[in-house]
C-alpha atoms as a printed R data frame, in Angstrom:
   type eleno elety resid chain resno       x        y       z
1  ATOM     1    CA   MET     A     1   1.514  -78.509  69.660
2  ATOM     2    CA   ASP     A     2  -1.543  -76.491  68.775
3  ATOM     3    CA   VAL     A     3  -5.231  -77.109  68.199
4  ATOM     4    CA   ASP     A     4  -4.730  -78.592  64.727
5  ATOM     5    CA   ARG     A     5  -1.144  -79.811  65.180
6  ATOM     6    CA   PRO     A     6  -1.072  -82.944  67.384
7  ATOM     7    CA   THR     A     7   2.304  -84.426  68.303
8  ATOM     8    CA   GLY     A     8   1.145  -88.027  68.041
9  ATOM     9    CA   ILE     A     9   2.728  -88.703  71.437
10 ATOM    10    CA   TYR     A    10   0.479  -90.263  74.066
11 ATOM    11    CA   ALA     A    11   0.762  -91.536  77.634
12 ATOM    12    CA   ASN     A    12  -1.280  -94.234  79.308
13 ATOM    13    CA   SER     A    13   0.095  -93.873  82.820
14 ATOM    14    CA   LEU     A    14   1.598  -91.279  85.091
15 ATOM    15    CA   LEU     A    15   5.067  -92.782  84.737
16 ATOM    16    CA   GLU     A    16   4.767  -92.843  80.952
17 ATOM    17    CA   PHE     A    17   3.540  -89.237  81.056
18 ATOM    18    CA   SER     A    18   6.651  -88.172  82.969
19 ATOM    19    CA   GLN     A    19   8.855  -89.813  80.335
20 ATOM    20    CA   ARG     A    20   6.934  -88.303  77.426
21 ATOM    21    CA   LEU     A    21   7.268  -84.810  78.893
22 ATOM    22    CA   LEU     A    22  10.982  -84.969  78.133
23 ATOM    23    CA   GLU     A    23  10.349  -86.056  74.525
24 ATOM    24    CA   VAL     A    24   7.851  -83.470  73.347
25 ATOM    25    CA   ASP     A    25   8.526  -79.935  72.244
26 ATOM    26    CA   PRO     A    26   8.396  -77.509  75.184
27 ATOM    27    CA   GLN     A    27   5.893  -75.392  73.246
28 ATOM    28    CA   SER     A    28   3.485  -78.331  73.272
29 ATOM    29    CA   VAL     A    29   3.796  -78.739  77.035
30 ATOM    30    CA   SER     A    30   3.202  -75.023  77.527
31 ATOM    31    CA   PHE     A    31   0.170  -75.101  75.215
32 ATOM    32    CA   HIS     A    32  -1.480  -77.982  77.074
33 ATOM    33    CA   VAL     A    33  -0.692  -76.676  80.560
34 ATOM    34    CA   LYS     A    34  -2.134  -73.251  79.784
35 ATOM    35    CA   ARG     A    35  -5.301  -74.802  78.305
36 ATOM    36    CA   GLY     A    36  -5.731  -77.067  81.322
37 ATOM    37    CA   ASP     A    37  -5.512  -80.250  79.244
38 ATOM    38    CA   PHE     A    38  -3.010  -82.012  81.498
39 ATOM    39    CA   GLN     A    39  -4.895  -80.977  84.608
40 ATOM    40    CA   ALA     A    40  -8.158  -82.384  83.216
41 ATOM    41    CA   TRP     A    41  -6.481  -85.652  82.161
42 ATOM    42    CA   LEU     A    42  -4.833  -86.057  85.555
43 ATOM    43    CA   SER     A    43  -8.036  -85.362  87.441
44 ATOM    44    CA   GLU     A    44 -10.639  -87.057  85.251
45 ATOM    45    CA   ILE     A    45  -8.766  -89.953  83.653
46 ATOM    46    CA   VAL     A    46  -5.825  -90.735  85.930
47 ATOM    47    CA   GLY     A    47  -7.801  -89.890  89.068
48 ATOM    48    CA   ASP     A    48  -5.009  -87.862  90.678
49 ATOM    49    CA   GLY     A    49  -6.695  -84.684  91.857
50 ATOM    50    CA   GLU     A    50  -3.671  -83.835  94.002
51 ATOM    51    CA   LEU     A    51  -1.326  -83.658  91.021
52 ATOM    52    CA   ALA     A    52  -3.967  -81.886  88.937
53 ATOM    53    CA   LEU     A    53  -4.118  -79.154  91.588
54 ATOM    54    CA   ARG     A    54  -0.336  -78.839  91.604
55 ATOM    55    CA   MET     A    55  -0.356  -78.509  87.823
56 ATOM    56    CA   GLU     A    56  -3.055  -75.851  88.003
57 ATOM    57    CA   GLY     A    57  -0.436  -73.608  89.606
58 ATOM    58    CA   PHE     A    58   1.468  -73.591  86.307
59 ATOM    59    CA   LYS     A    59  -1.516  -72.511  84.204
60 ATOM    60    CA   ASP     A    60  -0.744  -68.788  84.350
61 ATOM    61    CA   SER     A    61   3.022  -69.223  84.329
62 ATOM    62    CA   THR     A    62   5.137  -66.756  82.413
63 ATOM    63    CA   LEU     A    63   8.141  -69.088  82.395
64 ATOM    64    CA   PRO     A    64   9.769  -69.806  79.038
65 ATOM    65    CA   PRO     A    65   8.458  -73.088  77.553
66 ATOM    66    CA   GLU     A    66  11.639  -75.082  78.271
67 ATOM    67    CA   GLU     A    67  11.666  -74.008  81.910
68 ATOM    68    CA   LEU     A    68   7.945  -74.672  82.273
69 ATOM    69    CA   ARG     A    69   8.406  -78.139  80.800
70 ATOM    70    CA   ARG     A    70  11.158  -78.832  83.355
71 ATOM    71    CA   LYS     A    71   8.962  -77.638  86.239
72 ATOM    72    CA   VAL     A    72   6.046  -79.770  85.045
73 ATOM    73    CA   TYR     A    73   8.342  -82.775  84.645
74 ATOM    74    CA   ASP     A    74   9.798  -82.263  88.129
75 ATOM    75    CA   GLU     A    75   6.307  -82.098  89.636
76 ATOM    76    CA   VAL     A    76   5.082  -85.201  87.817
77 ATOM    77    CA   LYS     A    77   8.260  -87.138  88.630
78 ATOM    78    CA   ALA     A    78   7.997  -86.141  92.304
79 ATOM    79    CA   ARG     A    79   4.412  -87.396  92.350
80 ATOM    80    CA   CYS     A    80   5.454  -90.693  90.751
81 ATOM    81    CA   ASP     A    81   8.108  -91.058  93.443
82 ATOM    82    CA   GLU     A    82   5.570  -90.252  96.188
83 ATOM    83    CA   LEU     A    83   3.116  -92.822  94.908
84 ATOM    84    CA   SER     A    84   5.828  -95.463  94.465
85 ATOM    85    CA   ALA     A    85   7.012  -94.901  98.027
86 ATOM    86    CA   ALA     A    86   3.433  -95.137  99.323
87 ATOM    87    CA   LEU     A    87   2.908  -98.409  97.456
88 ATOM    88    CA   ALA     A    88   6.197  -99.826  98.692
89 ATOM    89    CA   GLY     A    89   5.201  -98.991 102.253
90 ATOM    90    CA   ALA     A    90   1.748 -100.501 101.944
91 ATOM    91    CA   LYS     A    91   1.386 -103.903 103.503
92 ATOM    92    CA   PRO     A    92  -0.705 -106.485 101.654
93 ATOM    93    CA   SER     A    93  -3.947 -107.331 103.423
94 ATOM    94    CA   LYS     A    94  -4.644 -110.941 104.318
């Protein structure tokens, strides 16, 4: 929630991250978006530079925390759907 107030909620995958976004306080989401924490995690740990760039667009947002959380969730969920569709369309190599 703040520098010295962790939520104790973690995500180990993009799908889990999308689910956790709906569980945490909107203030926490706003805090981490504005600091660039989510963007760094997405880019450096998850390896999804595309989504990290999309999230960067929220960094200077003036939206209320609840609305920002919804926008972030929508973006992450859309990316999960994109990646799932791409995997479903991929043919296994022989």
